[in-house]
C-alpha positions as semicolon CSV with decimal commas, in nm:
position;residue;x (nm);y (nm);z (nm)
1;X;0,000;0,000;0,000
2;X;0,282;0,238;0,086
3;X;0,450;0,166;-0,247
4;X;0,130;0,261;-0,434
5;X;0,125;0,597;-0,255
6;X;0,488;0,660;-0,346
7;X;0,424;0,570;-0,710
8;X;0,109;0,782;-0,719
9;X;0,285;1,075;-0,554
10;X;0,580;1,047;-0,793
11;X;0,345;1,033;-1,090
12;X;0,159;1,342;-0,970
13;X;0,487;1,532;-0,926
14;X;0,602;1,435;-1,274
15;X;0,268;1,537;-1,424
16;X;0,269;1,867;-1,238
17;X;0,621;1,954;-1,349
18;X;0,539;1,850;-1,706
19;X;0,239;2,082;-1,700
20;X;0,453;2,366;-1,575
21;X;0,697;2,321;-1,859
22;X;0,412;2,311;-2,111
23;X;0,307;2,667;-2,027
24;X;0,434;2,888;-2,306
25;X;0,567;3,236;-2,260
26;X;0,404;3,534;-2,428
27;X;0,705;3,552;-2,662
28;X;0,660;3,188;-2,765
29;X;0,290;3,240;-2,828
30;X;0,360;3,560;-3,021
31;X;0,618;3,387;-3,240
32;X;0,383;3,095;-3,307
33;X;0,090;3,321;-3,397
34;X;0,287;3,588;-3,581
35;X;0,252;3,468;-3,941
36;X;-0,119;3,398;-3,905
37;X;-0,187;3,736;-3,744
38;X;0,032;3,912;-4,000
39;X;-0,154;3,753;-4,293
40;X;-0,492;3,840;-4,139
41;X;-0,387;4,200;-4,083
42;X;-0,248;4,233;-4,437
43;X;-0,567;4,089;-4,586
44;X;-0,782;4,337;-4,392
45;X;-0,561;4,632;-4,489
46;X;-0,563;4,540;-4,857
47;X;-0,941;4,494;-4,855
48;X;-1,020;4,809;-4,655
49;X;-0,741;5,057;-4,719
50;X;-0,575;5,188;-5,029
51;X;-0,237;5,019;-4,977
52;X;-0,045;4,759;-5,170
53;X;0,056;4,426;-5,018
54;X;0,417;4,527;-4,936
55;X;0,305;4,844;-4,761
56;X;0,033;4,654;-4,575
57;X;0,283;4,391;-4,461
58;X;0,524;4,658;-4,339
59;X;0,253;4,839;-4,142
60;X;0,109;4,517;-3,998
61;X;0,450;4,394;-3,893
62;X;0,516;4,724;-3,719
63;X;0,176;4,714;-3,547
64;X;0,219;4,359;-3,420
65;X;0,574;4,409;-3,295
66;X;0,499;4,739;-3,123
67;X;0,179;4,608;-2,971
68;X;0,384;4,326;-2,821
69;X;0,625;4,585;-2,677
70;X;0,337;4,786;-2,531
71;X;0,169;4,484;-2,371
72;X;0,294;4,133;-2,440
73;X;-0,019;3,991;-2,277
74;X;-0,218;4,079;-2,588
75;X;-0,139;3,731;-2,722
76;X;-0,364;3,585;-2,451
77;X;-0,636;3,850;-2,448
78;X;-0,996;3,785;-2,544
79;X;-1,124;3,995;-2,836
80;X;-1,297;4,258;-2,622
81;X;-0,982;4,323;-2,416
82;X;-0,768;4,334;-2,728
83;X;-1,006;4,585;-2,885
84;X;-0,980;4,804;-2,575
85;X;-0,599;4,781;-2,579
86;X;-0,596;4,883;-2,946
87;X;-0,834;5,173;-2,881
88;X;-0,619;5,301;-2,595
89;X;-0,299;5,280;-2,800
90;X;-0,435;5,362;-3,145
91;X;-0,271;5,705;-3,182
92;X;0,063;5,583;-3,055
93;X;0,063;5,284;-3,291
94;X;-0,046;5,495;-3,587
95;X;0,238;5,740;-3,528
96;X;0,488;5,455;-3,498
97;X;0,373;5,260;-3,801
98;X;0,234;5,506;-4,055
99;X;0,563;5,683;-4,120
100;X;0,605;5,731;-4,491
101;X;0,260;5,594;-4,579
102;X;0,095;5,933;-4,620
């Protein structure tokens, strides 16, 4: 009986530590999601703004990278929180990323 408790306890410790290692950092999540978010942003800009694909990619890349610098938690935010973060930082991001696009 004591051996079963030791085995069970050991298993639980291993599982707990494995779960801790499985938690990804904001940087890891950002890097994994970057291409998908970049493509989505570019598609929206091309469809809704008068910019070509290279210009859209440049602006979107700037927006994503600077948004990560402002608050790296945006990679985990629900849509409503992300919208609020964008609204709060809209002017700052526009100034940073619209250089040379006017």
